[in-house]
LUMRO-218821 format. One record per residue: residue number from 1; residue in three letters; x, y, z of N, C-alpha, C in turn. Coordinates in steps of 0.2 Angstrom, whole numbers. Layout:
// residues N
<r pos="NUM" code="ALA" n_c1="X" n_c2="Y" n_c3="Z" ca_c1="X" ca_c2="Y" ca_c3="Z" c_c1="X" c_c2="Y" c_c3="Z"/>
...
This chain:
// residues 80
<r pos="1" code="MET" n_c1="86" n_c2="275" n_c3="330" ca_c1="91" ca_c2="271" ca_c3="333" c_c1="98" c_c2="272" c_c3="330"/>
<r pos="2" code="LYS" n_c1="103" n_c2="272" n_c3="334" ca_c1="110" ca_c2="272" ca_c3="331" c_c1="114" c_c2="266" c_c3="333"/>
<r pos="3" code="ALA" n_c1="117" n_c2="262" n_c3="329" ca_c1="122" ca_c2="257" ca_c3="331" c_c1="129" c_c2="259" c_c3="330"/>
<r pos="4" code="LYS" n_c1="133" n_c2="259" n_c3="335" ca_c1="140" ca_c2="260" ca_c3="334" c_c1="144" c_c2="254" c_c3="334"/>
<r pos="5" code="ILE" n_c1="147" n_c2="252" n_c3="328" ca_c1="150" ca_c2="246" ca_c3="327" c_c1="158" c_c2="247" c_c3="327"/>
<r pos="6" code="TYR" n_c1="161" n_c2="243" n_c3="331" ca_c1="169" ca_c2="243" ca_c3="331" c_c1="171" c_c2="237" c_c3="329"/>
<r pos="7" code="ILE" n_c1="176" n_c2="237" n_c3="324" ca_c1="178" ca_c2="231" ca_c3="321" c_c1="186" c_c2="231" c_c3="321"/>
<r pos="8" code="SER" n_c1="189" n_c2="226" n_c3="324" ca_c1="196" ca_c2="226" ca_c3="324" c_c1="199" c_c2="219" c_c3="322"/>
<r pos="9" code="LEU" n_c1="205" n_c2="219" n_c3="321" ca_c1="208" ca_c2="212" ca_c3="319" c_c1="209" c_c2="208" c_c3="325"/>
<r pos="10" code="LYS" n_c1="208" n_c2="202" n_c3="325" ca_c1="209" ca_c2="197" ca_c3="330" c_c1="216" c_c2="198" c_c3="333"/>
<r pos="11" code="ASP" n_c1="218" n_c2="196" n_c3="339" ca_c1="225" ca_c2="197" ca_c3="342" c_c1="230" c_c2="193" c_c3="338"/>
<r pos="12" code="SER" n_c1="228" n_c2="187" n_c3="336" ca_c1="232" ca_c2="183" ca_c3="332" c_c1="234" c_c2="185" c_c3="325"/>
<r pos="13" code="ILE" n_c1="231" n_c2="190" n_c3="322" ca_c1="232" ca_c2="192" ca_c3="316" c_c1="237" c_c2="198" c_c3="316"/>
<r pos="14" code="LEU" n_c1="242" n_c2="198" n_c3="311" ca_c1="247" ca_c2="203" ca_c3="311" c_c1="243" c_c2="209" c_c3="308"/>
<r pos="15" code="ASP" n_c1="246" n_c2="215" n_c3="310" ca_c1="242" ca_c2="222" ca_c3="308" c_c1="248" c_c2="226" c_c3="305"/>
<r pos="16" code="PRO" n_c1="249" n_c2="225" n_c3="298" ca_c1="254" ca_c2="229" ca_c3="295" c_c1="253" c_c2="237" c_c3="296"/>
<r pos="17" code="GLN" n_c1="247" n_c2="239" n_c3="295" ca_c1="245" ca_c2="246" ca_c3="295" c_c1="246" c_c2="248" c_c3="302"/>
<r pos="18" code="GLY" n_c1="244" n_c2="245" n_c3="307" ca_c1="246" ca_c2="247" ca_c3="314" c_c1="254" c_c2="247" c_c3="315"/>
<r pos="19" code="LYS" n_c1="258" n_c2="243" n_c3="313" ca_c1="265" ca_c2="243" ca_c3="313" c_c1="267" c_c2="250" c_c3="310"/>
<r pos="20" code="THR" n_c1="265" n_c2="251" n_c3="304" ca_c1="267" ca_c2="258" ca_c3="300" c_c1="265" c_c2="264" c_c3="304"/>
<r pos="21" code="VAL" n_c1="259" n_c2="264" n_c3="307" ca_c1="257" ca_c2="270" ca_c3="312" c_c1="262" c_c2="270" c_c3="318"/>
<r pos="22" code="GLU" n_c1="263" n_c2="264" n_c3="321" ca_c1="267" ca_c2="264" ca_c3="327" c_c1="274" c_c2="267" c_c3="325"/>
<r pos="23" code="HIS" n_c1="277" n_c2="265" n_c3="319" ca_c1="284" ca_c2="267" ca_c3="317" c_c1="283" c_c2="275" c_c3="316"/>
<r pos="24" code="ALA" n_c1="278" n_c2="277" n_c3="313" ca_c1="278" ca_c2="284" ca_c3="311" c_c1="277" c_c2="288" c_c3="318"/>
<r pos="25" code="LEU" n_c1="273" n_c2="286" n_c3="323" ca_c1="273" ca_c2="289" ca_c3="329" c_c1="280" c_c2="290" c_c3="333"/>
<r pos="26" code="SER" n_c1="284" n_c2="284" n_c3="332" ca_c1="290" ca_c2="284" ca_c3="335" c_c1="295" c_c2="289" c_c3="332"/>
<r pos="27" code="VAL" n_c1="295" n_c2="290" n_c3="325" ca_c1="299" ca_c2="294" ca_c3="321" c_c1="297" c_c2="302" c_c3="323"/>
<r pos="28" code="LEU" n_c1="290" n_c2="303" n_c3="325" ca_c1="288" ca_c2="309" ca_c3="327" c_c1="290" c_c2="311" c_c3="335"/>
<r pos="29" code="GLY" n_c1="293" n_c2="306" n_c3="338" ca_c1="295" ca_c2="307" ca_c3="345" c_c1="291" c_c2="304" c_c3="350"/>
<r pos="30" code="PHE" n_c1="285" n_c2="300" n_c3="348" ca_c1="281" ca_c2="297" ca_c3="353" c_c1="284" c_c2="291" c_c3="355"/>
<r pos="31" code="ASN" n_c1="289" n_c2="290" n_c3="359" ca_c1="292" ca_c2="284" ca_c3="360" c_c1="289" c_c2="280" c_c3="366"/>
<r pos="32" code="GLU" n_c1="284" n_c2="283" n_c3="369" ca_c1="280" ca_c2="279" ca_c3="374" c_c1="275" c_c2="274" c_c3="370"/>
<r pos="33" code="VAL" n_c1="274" n_c2="275" n_c3="364" ca_c1="269" ca_c2="270" ca_c3="361" c_c1="273" c_c2="264" c_c3="360"/>
<r pos="34" code="LYS" n_c1="270" n_c2="259" n_c3="362" ca_c1="273" ca_c2="252" ca_c3="362" c_c1="268" c_c2="247" c_c3="357"/>
<r pos="35" code="GLY" n_c1="263" n_c2="249" n_c3="354" ca_c1="259" ca_c2="245" ca_c3="350" c_c1="253" c_c2="249" c_c3="347"/>
<r pos="36" code="VAL" n_c1="251" n_c2="248" n_c3="341" ca_c1="245" ca_c2="251" ca_c3="338" c_c1="242" c_c2="245" c_c3="334"/>
<r pos="37" code="ARG" n_c1="235" n_c2="245" n_c3="335" ca_c1="231" ca_c2="241" ca_c3="331" c_c1="226" c_c2="245" c_c3="327"/>
<r pos="38" code="VAL" n_c1="225" n_c2="245" n_c3="321" ca_c1="220" ca_c2="249" ca_c3="317" c_c1="214" c_c2="245" c_c3="316"/>
<r pos="39" code="GLY" n_c1="208" n_c2="248" n_c3="317" ca_c1="202" ca_c2="245" ca_c3="316" c_c1="197" c_c2="250" c_c3="312"/>
<r pos="40" code="LYS" n_c1="191" n_c2="248" n_c3="312" ca_c1="186" ca_c2="252" ca_c3="309" c_c1="180" c_c2="253" c_c3="314"/>
<r pos="41" code="TYR" n_c1="177" n_c2="259" n_c3="312" ca_c1="172" ca_c2="261" ca_c3="317" c_c1="166" c_c2="264" c_c3="312"/>
<r pos="42" code="MET" n_c1="160" n_c2="262" n_c3="313" ca_c1="154" ca_c2="263" ca_c3="309" c_c1="148" c_c2="265" c_c3="313"/>
<r pos="43" code="GLU" n_c1="145" n_c2="270" n_c3="311" ca_c1="138" ca_c2="271" ca_c3="314" c_c1="132" c_c2="270" c_c3="309"/>
<r pos="44" code="VAL" n_c1="128" n_c2="266" n_c3="311" ca_c1="122" ca_c2="264" ca_c3="306" c_c1="116" c_c2="266" c_c3="309"/>
<r pos="45" code="MET" n_c1="112" n_c2="270" n_c3="306" ca_c1="106" ca_c2="272" ca_c3="308" c_c1="100" c_c2="267" c_c3="307"/>
<r pos="46" code="LEU" n_c1="96" n_c2="266" n_c3="312" ca_c1="91" ca_c2="260" ca_c3="311" c_c1="84" c_c2="264" c_c3="313"/>
<r pos="47" code="GLU" n_c1="79" n_c2="260" n_c3="309" ca_c1="72" ca_c2="262" ca_c3="311" c_c1="71" c_c2="260" c_c3="318"/>
<r pos="48" code="PRO" n_c1="67" n_c2="264" n_c3="322" ca_c1="66" ca_c2="262" ca_c3="329" c_c1="63" c_c2="255" c_c3="329"/>
<r pos="49" code="ALA" n_c1="65" n_c2="251" n_c3="334" ca_c1="63" ca_c2="244" ca_c3="335" c_c1="65" c_c2="242" c_c3="342"/>
<r pos="50" code="PRO" n_c1="62" n_c2="236" n_c3="344" ca_c1="64" ca_c2="233" ca_c3="350" c_c1="71" c_c2="232" c_c3="350"/>
<r pos="51" code="LEU" n_c1="74" n_c2="233" n_c3="356" ca_c1="82" ca_c2="232" ca_c3="356" c_c1="84" c_c2="225" c_c3="354"/>
<r pos="52" code="GLU" n_c1="80" n_c2="220" n_c3="356" ca_c1="82" ca_c2="213" ca_c3="354" c_c1="82" c_c2="212" c_c3="346"/>
<r pos="53" code="GLN" n_c1="77" n_c2="215" n_c3="343" ca_c1="77" ca_c2="215" ca_c3="336" c_c1="83" c_c2="219" c_c3="333"/>
<r pos="54" code="ALA" n_c1="84" n_c2="225" n_c3="335" ca_c1="90" ca_c2="229" ca_c3="333" c_c1="96" c_c2="225" c_c3="334"/>
<r pos="55" code="GLU" n_c1="97" n_c2="222" n_c3="339" ca_c1="104" ca_c2="218" ca_c3="341" c_c1="104" c_c2="212" c_c3="335"/>
<r pos="56" code="LYS" n_c1="99" n_c2="209" n_c3="334" ca_c1="99" ca_c2="203" ca_c3="329" c_c1="101" c_c2="206" c_c3="322"/>
<r pos="57" code="SER" n_c1="98" n_c2="212" n_c3="321" ca_c1="99" ca_c2="215" ca_c3="314" c_c1="107" c_c2="217" c_c3="313"/>
<r pos="58" code="VAL" n_c1="109" n_c2="220" n_c3="319" ca_c1="116" ca_c2="222" ca_c3="318" c_c1="121" c_c2="216" c_c3="318"/>
<r pos="59" code="GLU" n_c1="120" n_c2="211" n_c3="322" ca_c1="124" ca_c2="205" ca_c3="322" c_c1="124" c_c2="202" c_c3="315"/>
<r pos="60" code="ALA" n_c1="118" n_c2="202" n_c3="312" ca_c1="118" ca_c2="199" ca_c3="305" c_c1="122" c_c2="203" c_c3="300"/>
<r pos="61" code="MET" n_c1="121" n_c2="210" n_c3="301" ca_c1="125" ca_c2="214" ca_c3="296" c_c1="132" c_c2="213" c_c3="297"/>
<r pos="62" code="CYS" n_c1="135" n_c2="212" n_c3="303" ca_c1="142" ca_c2="211" ca_c3="304" c_c1="144" c_c2="205" c_c3="302"/>
<r pos="63" code="GLU" n_c1="140" n_c2="199" n_c3="303" ca_c1="142" ca_c2="193" ca_c3="301" c_c1="142" c_c2="192" c_c3="293"/>
<r pos="64" code="LYS" n_c1="137" n_c2="195" n_c3="290" ca_c1="136" ca_c2="195" ca_c3="283" c_c1="141" c_c2="199" c_c3="278"/>
<r pos="65" code="LEU" n_c1="142" n_c2="205" n_c3="281" ca_c1="145" ca_c2="210" ca_c3="277" c_c1="151" c_c2="214" c_c3="280"/>
<r pos="66" code="LEU" n_c1="149" n_c2="217" n_c3="286" ca_c1="154" ca_c2="222" ca_c3="289" c_c1="160" c_c2="220" c_c3="292"/>
<r pos="67" code="ALA" n_c1="160" n_c2="214" n_c3="294" ca_c1="166" ca_c2="211" ca_c3="297" c_c1="168" c_c2="204" c_c3="294"/>
<r pos="68" code="ASN" n_c1="175" n_c2="203" n_c3="293" ca_c1="177" ca_c2="197" ca_c3="290" c_c1="179" c_c2="193" c_c3="297"/>
<r pos="69" code="THR" n_c1="174" n_c2="189" n_c3="299" ca_c1="174" ca_c2="185" ca_c3="305" c_c1="180" c_c2="180" c_c3="306"/>
<r pos="70" code="VAL" n_c1="183" n_c2="179" n_c3="300" ca_c1="189" ca_c2="174" ca_c3="301" c_c1="195" c_c2="178" c_c3="304"/>
<r pos="71" code="ILE" n_c1="196" n_c2="184" n_c3="302" ca_c1="201" ca_c2="188" ca_c3="305" c_c1="200" c_c2="194" c_c3="309"/>
<r pos="72" code="GLU" n_c1="193" n_c2="196" n_c3="309" ca_c1="191" ca_c2="201" ca_c3="313" c_c1="186" c_c2="200" c_c3="318"/>
<r pos="73" code="SER" n_c1="186" n_c2="203" n_c3="324" ca_c1="181" ca_c2="203" ca_c3="329" c_c1="177" c_c2="210" c_c3="329"/>
<r pos="74" code="TYR" n_c1="171" n_c2="209" n_c3="332" ca_c1="167" ca_c2="215" ca_c3="332" c_c1="163" c_c2="216" c_c3="338"/>
<r pos="75" code="ARG" n_c1="161" n_c2="222" n_c3="340" ca_c1="157" ca_c2="223" ca_c3="346" c_c1="153" c_c2="230" c_c3="343"/>
<r pos="76" code="TYR" n_c1="147" n_c2="230" n_c3="347" ca_c1="143" ca_c2="236" ca_c3="345" c_c1="139" c_c2="239" c_c3="351"/>
<r pos="77" code="GLU" n_c1="137" n_c2="244" n_c3="350" ca_c1="132" ca_c2="248" ca_c3="355" c_c1="126" c_c2="250" c_c3="351"/>
<r pos="78" code="ILE" n_c1="121" n_c2="250" n_c3="355" ca_c1="115" ca_c2="253" ca_c3="351" c_c1="112" c_c2="258" c_c3="356"/>
<r pos="79" code="GLU" n_c1="111" n_c2="264" n_c3="353" ca_c1="108" ca_c2="270" ca_c3="356" c_c1="101" c_c2="271" c_c3="354"/>
<r pos="80" code="SER" n_c1="96" n_c2="272" n_c3="358" ca_c1="89" ca_c2="274" ca_c3="356" c_c1="89" c_c2="281" c_c3="353"/>
């Protein structure tokens, strides 16, 4: 099984890295860009298990280590 995990800053948190990328894109002539938010993407390989068990495991990983839930939100997809 594979868990695809997407982590991003919450909307209320400033994203200086995103602002830097937005500015760089503007300098390169991509003036249509009006905002950039930078996040993280991870793929975690899991032993085969029932979907409910895999979801609980991935949520625990995100809550305990992968995401700082004070300033970040996360979502995931699990593939068999």
